[in-house]
C-alpha positions in Angstrom: 0.0 0.1 0.1 1.5 3.3 -1.0 1.3 6.5 0.7 -1.5 8.1 -0.8 -3.9 4.5 -0.3 -2.6 4.8 3.3 -3.9 8.3 3.9 -7.1 7.7 2.3 -7.5 4.8 4.6 -6.9 6.4 7.6 -9.0 9.1 6.6 -12.4 6.9 5.7 -11.2 5.6 9.2 -11.2 8.4 10.6 -14.5 9.3 9.3 -16.5 5.7 11.3 -14.2 6.7 14.0 -16.0 9.8 14.2 -19.4 8.8 13.4 -19.3 6.5 16.4 -17.9 8.9 18.6 -20.6 11.2 17.7 -23.2 8.4 18.6 -21.7 7.4 22.0 -22.0 11.3 22.8 -24.9 11.6 21.9 -26.3 8.6 23.6 -25.0 9.8 26.5 -25.7 12.9 26.8 -29.2 12.0 26.3 -29.3 9.4 29.1 -28.1 12.1 31.3 -30.7 14.8 30.3 -33.1 12.1 31.0 -32.0 11.2 34.1 -31.9 14.8 35.2 -35.5 15.5 34.0 -36.8 12.1 35.8 -34.8 13.6 38.9 -36.4 16.9 38.7 -39.6 15.2 38.6 -38.7 13.2 41.9 -39.3 9.8 39.9 -35.8 9.0 40.8 -36.6 9.6 44.7 -39.6 7.8 44.3 -38.2 4.8 42.8 -35.8 4.4 45.9 -33.0 3.0 42.7 -30.1 1.8 45.3 -27.0 3.9 44.0 -25.1 0.9 42.7 -27.8 -0.4 40.6 -28.0 3.8 38.9 -25.1 2.7 36.8 -25.8 -0.1 35.9 -29.0 1.6 34.2 -27.5 4.1 32.7 -25.2 1.8 31.1 -28.3 -0.3 29.7 -30.2 3.2 28.8 -26.8 4.3 26.6 -26.5 0.8 24.9 -30.4 0.8 23.9 -30.1 4.7 23.2 -27.2 4.1 20.9 -28.7 1.0 19.3 -31.3 3.4 18.2 -29.4 6.2 17.0 -27.1 4.2 15.2 -29.8 2.3 13.6 -31.5 5.9 12.6 -28.1 7.4 11.5 -26.3 4.4 9.8 -28.5 4.9 6.7 -26.2 8.2 6.3 -22.9 6.2 6.8 -23.7 3.4 4.8 -26.5 5.2 2.3 -23.3 5.5 -0.5 -21.9 2.1 0.3 -25.7 0.9 -0.8 -25.7 2.8 -3.9 -22.3 1.7 -4.8 -23.0 -1.9 -4.1 -26.8 -1.7 -6.2 -24.4 0.4 -9.6 -22.3 -2.8 -9.0 -24.6 -5.4 -9.5 -26.7 -2.9 -12.1 -23.1 -2.8 -14.7 -22.8 -6.7 -13.7 -26.1 -7.0 -15.2 -25.2 -5.1 -18.4 -26.3 -1.4 -17.7 -23.4 0.7 -17.8 -25.1 3.7 -18.1 -25.6 3.6 -13.9 -23.9 6.5 -12.5 -23.3 7.6 -8.8 -23.9 11.2 -7.3 -20.8 12.6 -5.6 -21.0 12.3 -1.6 -19.4 15.0 0.4 -17.0 13.1 2.1 -13.8 13.5 -0.1 -12.8 9.6 0.0 -15.9 8.1 -1.1 -16.3 10.9 -3.3 -13.4 9.5 -5.2 -14.7 6.1 -4.8 -17.6 7.1 -6.2 -15.6 8.9 -9.0 -13.6 5.8 -10.0 -17.0 3.8 -10.1 -18.3 6.3 -12.8 -15.1 6.3 -14.7 -15.1 2.7 -14.8 -18.6 2.5 -16.0 -18.2 5.3 -18.8 -15.1 2.9 -20.3 -17.0 -0.1 -20.3 -20.3 1.9 -21.7 -17.4 3.1 -24.4 -15.9 -0.2 -24.8 -19.0 -1.7 -25.6 -20.2 0.9 -27.6 -16.9 0.6 -29.7 -17.6 -3.1 -29.8 -21.1 -3.1 -31.2 -20.0 -0.7 -33.8 -17.3 -2.7 -34.5 -18.7 -5.6 -35.2 -21.3 -4.0 -37.7 -19.0 -2.1 -39.5 -17.1 -5.7 -40.1 -20.2 -7.4 -40.7 -20.7 -4.9 -43.6 -17.6 -4.4 -45.1 -17.1 -7.9 -45.5 -20.7 -8.7 -46.6 -20.3 -5.7 -49.3 -17.5 -7.7 -51.1 -18.5 -10.9 -50.9 -22.3 -10.0 -52.3 -20.6 -8.2 -55.2 -18.6 -11.5 -56.2 -21.4 -13.6 -55.1 -23.8 -11.2 -58.0 -21.3 -11.0 -60.5 -20.2 -14.9 -60.6 -23.8 -15.4 -60.8 -24.3 -13.1 -64.1 -21.3 -15.1 -65.3 -22.7 -18.6 -64.7 -25.7 -17.6 -67.0 -23.8 -16.9 -69.8 -24.9 -14.7 -72.5 -22.3 -12.3 -71.8 -19.9 -10.4 -74.7 -16.2 -11.0 -73.8 -15.6 -7.0 -72.9 -18.6 -7.9 -70.2 -16.9 -10.9 -68.9 -13.6 -9.4 -68.6 -15.0 -6.6 -67.0 -17.2 -9.1 -64.1 -14.2 -10.8 -63.7 -12.1 -7.7 -62.8 -14.4 -6.5 -60.0 -14.5 -10.6 -59.0 -10.7 -10.1 -58.5 -10.4 -6.7 -57.0 -13.5 -7.4 -54.5 -11.9 -10.9 -53.4 -7.8 -8.8 -53.0 -10.2 -6.6 -50.9 -11.1 -9.3 -48.6 -7.7 -10.5 -48.7 -6.3 -7.5 -47.9 -8.8 -7.0 -45.0 -8.2 -10.3 -43.1 -4.9 -9.8 -43.3 -4.7 -6.1 -41.9 -7.1 -7.2 -38.8 -5.1 -10.3 -37.9 -2.2 -8.0 -38.0 -4.2 -5.0 -35.9 -5.2 -8.0 -33.9 -1.3 -8.7 -33.4 -0.3 -5.7 -33.1 -2.6 -4.8 -30.0 -2.1 -7.5 -27.8 1.6 -7.0 -28.5 3.1 -4.6 -26.2 7.3 -4.5 -27.4 8.9 -4.5 -30.3 11.3 -6.8 -31.1 13.6 -7.5 -33.8 15.0 -3.8 -33.8 18.6 -3.0 -35.7 20.1 0.1 -37.3 19.0 1.6 -41.0 18.4 3.9 -43.0 15.5 5.9 -42.6 15.7 8.0 -45.4 16.7 4.6 -47.9 13.4 3.1 -46.0 11.2 6.4 -47.5 12.9 6.2 -50.4 11.9 2.4 -51.5 8.6 3.0 -50.2 8.1 6.1 -52.7 9.5 4.2 -55.4 7.1 0.9 -54.3 3.8 3.4 -54.7 5.0 5.0 -57.7 2.5 2.9 -60.6 0.1 4.6 -57.9 1.4 8.1 -58.5 2.5 7.9 -61.5 -1.0 6.8 -62.9 -2.3 10.3 -61.4 0.1 12.0 -62.6 0.8 12.9 -59.2 4.0 15.4 -58.1 6.0 13.5 -55.4 9.2 15.5 -53.8 10.5 14.0 -51.6 13.2 15.7 -49.0 14.8 13.3 -46.7 17.8 13.9 -44.6 20.5 11.5 -43.7 19.1 9.6 -40.3 19.9 6.3 -39.5 17.2 4.4 -36.8 17.1 2.0 -34.4 13.9 0.1 -34.8 12.0 -2.5 -36.8 12.1 -1.8 -40.4 9.7 -4.1 -41.7 7.3 -3.2 -39.1 7.3 0.7 -39.9 7.3 0.0 -43.7 3.6 -0.5 -43.2 3.1 3.1 -41.3 4.8 4.9 -44.3 3.1 2.3 -47.2 0.0 3.4 -45.5 -0.1 7.1 -45.0 1.5 7.7 -48.5 -1.0 5.6 -50.1 -3.4 7.5 -48.1 -2.1 10.9 -49.4 -2.1 9.6 -52.7 -6.1 8.1 -52.8 -7.2 11.2 -52.2 -5.1 13.9 -53.6 -6.7 14.6 -57.6 -4.4 14.2 -60.7 -1.6 16.4 -61.2 -1.7 16.7 -57.6 1.8 17.1 -55.4 2.8 15.1 -52.1 5.7 16.2 -50.1 7.2 13.6 -47.8 9.8 15.3 -45.3 12.2 13.3 -42.8 14.2 15.9 -40.0 14.9 15.9 -37.0 12.1 17.8 -34.5 13.2 21.0 -34.3 11.1 21.4 -31.0 12.8 18.2 -29.5 16.0 16.6 -30.6 15.4 13.2 -29.1 12.4 12.7 -31.8 12.7 12.2 -36.0 9.7 13.8 -37.4 8.0 12.8 -40.7 5.5 14.4 -42.6 3.5 13.4 -45.5 1.8 16.8 -46.8 -0.9 16.3 -50.0 -2.7 19.3 -51.6 -5.8 16.6 -52.2 -9.6 17.1 -51.3 -8.8 17.4 -47.6 -11.4 17.0 -44.5 -13.2 18.2 -42.0 -12.8 18.4 -38.8 -14.9 15.4 -37.9 -13.6 13.8 -39.9 -10.0 14.0 -39.3 -10.9 13.6 -35.3 -11.7 9.7 -36.5 -9.8 9.2 -39.2 -7.8 6.7 -36.8 -11.0 4.3 -36.0 -11.1 1.1 -37.4 -13.4 0.9 -40.7 -14.1 4.5 -40.3 -13.8 6.1 -44.1 -15.4 9.8 -43.2 -17.8 11.0 -45.9 -18.5 9.1 -49.1 -16.1 11.4 -50.9 -13.4 9.8 -48.9 -14.7 5.9 -49.2 -12.9 4.5 -51.7 -11.8 1.4 -52.4 -10.4 1.2 -49.0 -11.8 -0.6 -45.5 -10.9 2.0 -43.5 -7.8 -0.1 -41.2 -4.6 1.4 -42.5 -4.5 4.4 -40.4 -5.4 2.5 -37.2 -2.6 -0.1 -38.3 0.3 2.9 -38.4 -1.2 4.4 -35.9 -1.1 1.3 -33.3 2.6 1.0 -34.7 4.0 4.2 -34.2 2.6 3.7 -30.7 4.4 0.8 -30.0 7.6 2.2 -31.4 6.7 5.1 -28.3 5.8 7.8 -31.1 2.7 9.7 -32.1 1.2 10.6 -35.4 -1.2 13.8 -36.2 -2.7 14.9 -38.7 -3.9 18.3 -39.8 -6.4 19.2 -42.9 -8.6 21.7 -44.5 -11.8 20.4 -47.0 -10.2 21.3 -50.2 -6.7 22.4 -49.1 -4.8 19.0 -48.9 -4.1 17.0 -45.6 -0.7 16.7 -43.4 0.3 13.7 -41.4 2.9 14.3 -38.9 4.8 11.2 -37.1 7.0 11.5 -34.2 9.6 9.0 -33.5 12.0 9.0 -30.1 15.6 8.4 -30.9 17.1 6.0 -28.7 20.4 7.1 -26.8 23.4 5.7 -28.4 24.4 3.7 -25.0 21.2 2.5 -24.7 21.0 0.8 -28.3 24.3 -0.6 -27.7 23.4 -2.1 -24.3 20.1 -3.7 -26.4 22.3 -5.2 -28.3 24.5 -6.6 -26.2 22.0 -8.6 -24.3 20.2 -9.9 -27.9 23.9 -11.1 -28.4 24.3 -12.7 -25.3 20.5 -14.3 -25.6 21.4 -15.5 -29.0 25.0 -17.1 -27.8 23.1 -18.9 -25.0 20.7 -20.1 -27.3 23.8 -22.3 -28.8 25.0 -23.2 -26.0 22.0 -24.9 -24.4 21.9 -26.1 -28.3 25.6 -27.9 -28.5 
């Protein structure tokens, strides 16, 4: 138990002790008042109560009065706990809309606040799960229905060669879309359950970005886009293969939403505001997006309005964001409708001493494994 928890524990104890103390003082005070009243009217003298018995009567009276007061006032003390119990039962039953009103006691109020945060998170998780299932079902159903429909048309026959080739191309395209979606979902699921990145090594980040641009050359050439790389020479320590997914997804996104004849800039440098970070910028002068779309662009299956939902499955940027987060970095977006979109990726640069230490540990583990094998 840390210092903060101990402090809260003592505070709750003090609250309970104070409550019991008040009950005891109140019970004793009431007994004294009753005794004085009875003595004033001559009842005590009339009853001729022996002096030795009087304290016993007083004690019994205090116990009875204290018990009555405890029964009457315990509701005040236990009301927040009862509400918490009822709230937990409702949450266990699947009702995540329940919220508790904060008590005047600070520590109990902190417990109630934590409960409300928990219920809110569970509500968001349930909503996200339902949305994910609905979006997943929709995204899979659409290409499957398309493949089924065109396959039936081909089976019926009576089509021209041009129609047959067109339908076959659509089936191939939709099948490839399903394959890509399945691959992305599996990869995203793996990354969400992964906490550390392995297979790190030094590699030329600028050369990797150039290779990604060349890999996408057929796509940006087909739209006659101008791609301008401004890449500083930077050696980065990380998983090259994993980060390649980030560059391909972000640059592909820029190509997809930049109109023919447009321009895309890919820049790499050290963050001028933080020398311990590498900054990668992918900027285009494409169709852009509104604030709502920009805020949700990294959500699974989210593709914004119909003008942006073109041939994707809304998983690429979710993958990119998760990979960047695993690397300890962050990804941001700035966009304006009709003026283009800027993606910025910031990755932390590990100190040379830390990299050498990791390399030594990796080499030692390999040597140890080799010795065990021999």
